[in-house]
C-alpha positions, 0 to 999 in steps of 0.5 A: 919211148922205153918199152913197158911190160904192162899189158892193156886191153881196150874194149870199145865198139867205136873203132875210131876211138879204140884205134886212137887210144891204141896208138897213144898207148903203144907210143908210150911203150905199152903192150896193147890189144883192142877189141870191139866187145867182151866176147872177142876179148875173152881169148886174151883173158885166157892167154895173157890177162891184161894189167888194166882194161879201158872199156866203153860198156854199160854199167850192168856189163861193167858190174858183171865183168868186174865181178868175174875179175874179183872171182879170179882173186887178182886185181885187174882195174877197169877204167870206164871210157864213155861220152856222158852228159852228167855226173850221175852216169859217171857215178853209176859206172864207178858204183858198178865196179870201175876203178876210174872214169875217162870222158870221151872223146880223149882230147887231152891224152895226158889224163890217160897217163895220170890214170895209169900211174895211179892204177899201176901203183895200186896194181903193184901194191896188190901184187906185192900183198898177194905175193906176201900172202902166198909166201905167208901161207907157204910159211904157215904150211911149213910151220904147221908141218914143223910144229906137228913134227915137233909135237911128235918128237916131244911126245916121243921124248916125254915117253923116253924121259918118263921111262928113265924115271925110277919106279914110284912107291918102292921099298929100298933097304928099309926106305919107302921112296916116292917121287913126283915131277911136274914139267912147266913145258912138255919136257922137264929139265928136272930129274931125279933117281934113286937106287940101291948101291949095296945091300946097305946103302941107297943113293938118291939125287935130284937135279935141276938143269938150267933152262927149260924144254928139250935142250934141258931135257936132253941133259937129263938123258946124260945124267941117267946114262952117267948113273947107269955107267957108274953103277956098272963100274961099281959092279965091275969094280972098275970105279967106286965113284958112285959110293962118294957123293962129292965124287959123284958130283965131279963125274956129273960136272966133267960130263957136262963140261965135256958136252959143250952144251953150255948147260949147268945144273944144281944137284943134291945127292945123298947116300943113306946107310941103313945099318949105320943110320947115316946120311952122307951128302954133297950139294951142287948149288941146289936150292932149296935144301932138302927138308928132314923131319924126325918122329917129333914132327919138327922140320928143318933144312939140311946144312951145306953148300957147294958150286953148281955142276957144269960151270967150272973146270975144277970145282971142289965139293964138301961131303956132309954127314948126318946121323939119323937118330930115329925114324925120319922123312927126307923131302927133296925139292927142285926150286920150282916148288918156291914159285908156287908158294904164296909168300912175299919173299924168299925167307917167307917161302922157305918158312912156308915150306917148312910149315907145310912138311912139319908134322911128318908122314907127308906123302907125295899125294898129300903134298901135291894136294896141299900145293894144288899142283893139279889145279894149275894149268901152267906152272912157272917152272918145273917141279920135282919132289922126292920123298924118302921115309924110314919105313917105321915113320911111314907106317909100313909093315915090311912083312906085307911087302913082297920080295920083288918090291922090297928087294929090287932097285927102283926102275929095274925090269 
């Protein structure tokens, strides 16, 4: 008989019956220990707990023993072995906690083999379940630790991302500029910026990076880094790419292609000249197009198109120009704005957006309130809005604006 690894404990005050069962189980290859009572067997529980117990004990003692075994958290089945006169005694032993019952004397020992086969199947299943639970608890512990670390990283990332955004409600070259970003996740894949590139010209752009979350937010860091470099290059007179919207998109495209992140973005970039009353802009696949309103209150989308940045090696962008014949307001949106508009199709959503901003003089706060953005627990997509208003249309008295407010680029220290 091949040796087995299972350990069996016999508790039986009848020495003859105990030894008889002991010899049979040993012949079947099991490790067997036999004792006359629980007190003598207790040392085995402490040293090498058995896999199965055969016991000739009163129901009350069986109940106490099985209760102790359950408290240990394992599964150690007990087989009651007794000489009884009726079914009621068998039922009483099973109700006390016995997993099975064998009638003494054991004339047919193959019954023992059948009982052990069933019990060992249950023992194996229980131990596998216990192992899986332990592994799951360990995995959950690791997961909770990982989530805590991720939340900490996201909080840090959000602080960094918020610090990269320009100041709100600033005056740049007679333009009143404000913005709003509402991320759908903890971090946003939308980004925007505006700053003076000369005493006459102000650059404003909005970008929507593909995807959501940390990977998309990382690209916004690249965008901010690039615009800072382009501004430094202009000051050093090493490059004037930032003065031309199409070349600005080329630089962003090259930056994204070089990273190999597989990320692309839609971008709208415009440069407004205060003296020439002119908007020059380029479109990198951005949608919806910015909405412009003049003093009459009529709103319409800007014209233009172009490929998204980060998809092609040598794309070409056209530069557009619009004469700003009177006081105006320019509103830039990321495409998440369309997700919160209640309309049946895209055409109707665009029309609803035009109706929303028609009449002019819409502030970021009023747009936020009109769209009920603060009331939405979860947004389907990131939302970014930039408002650029002629101070004459915005109703701002430039004399009341301090030199620091009127003269510094947005985001400057």
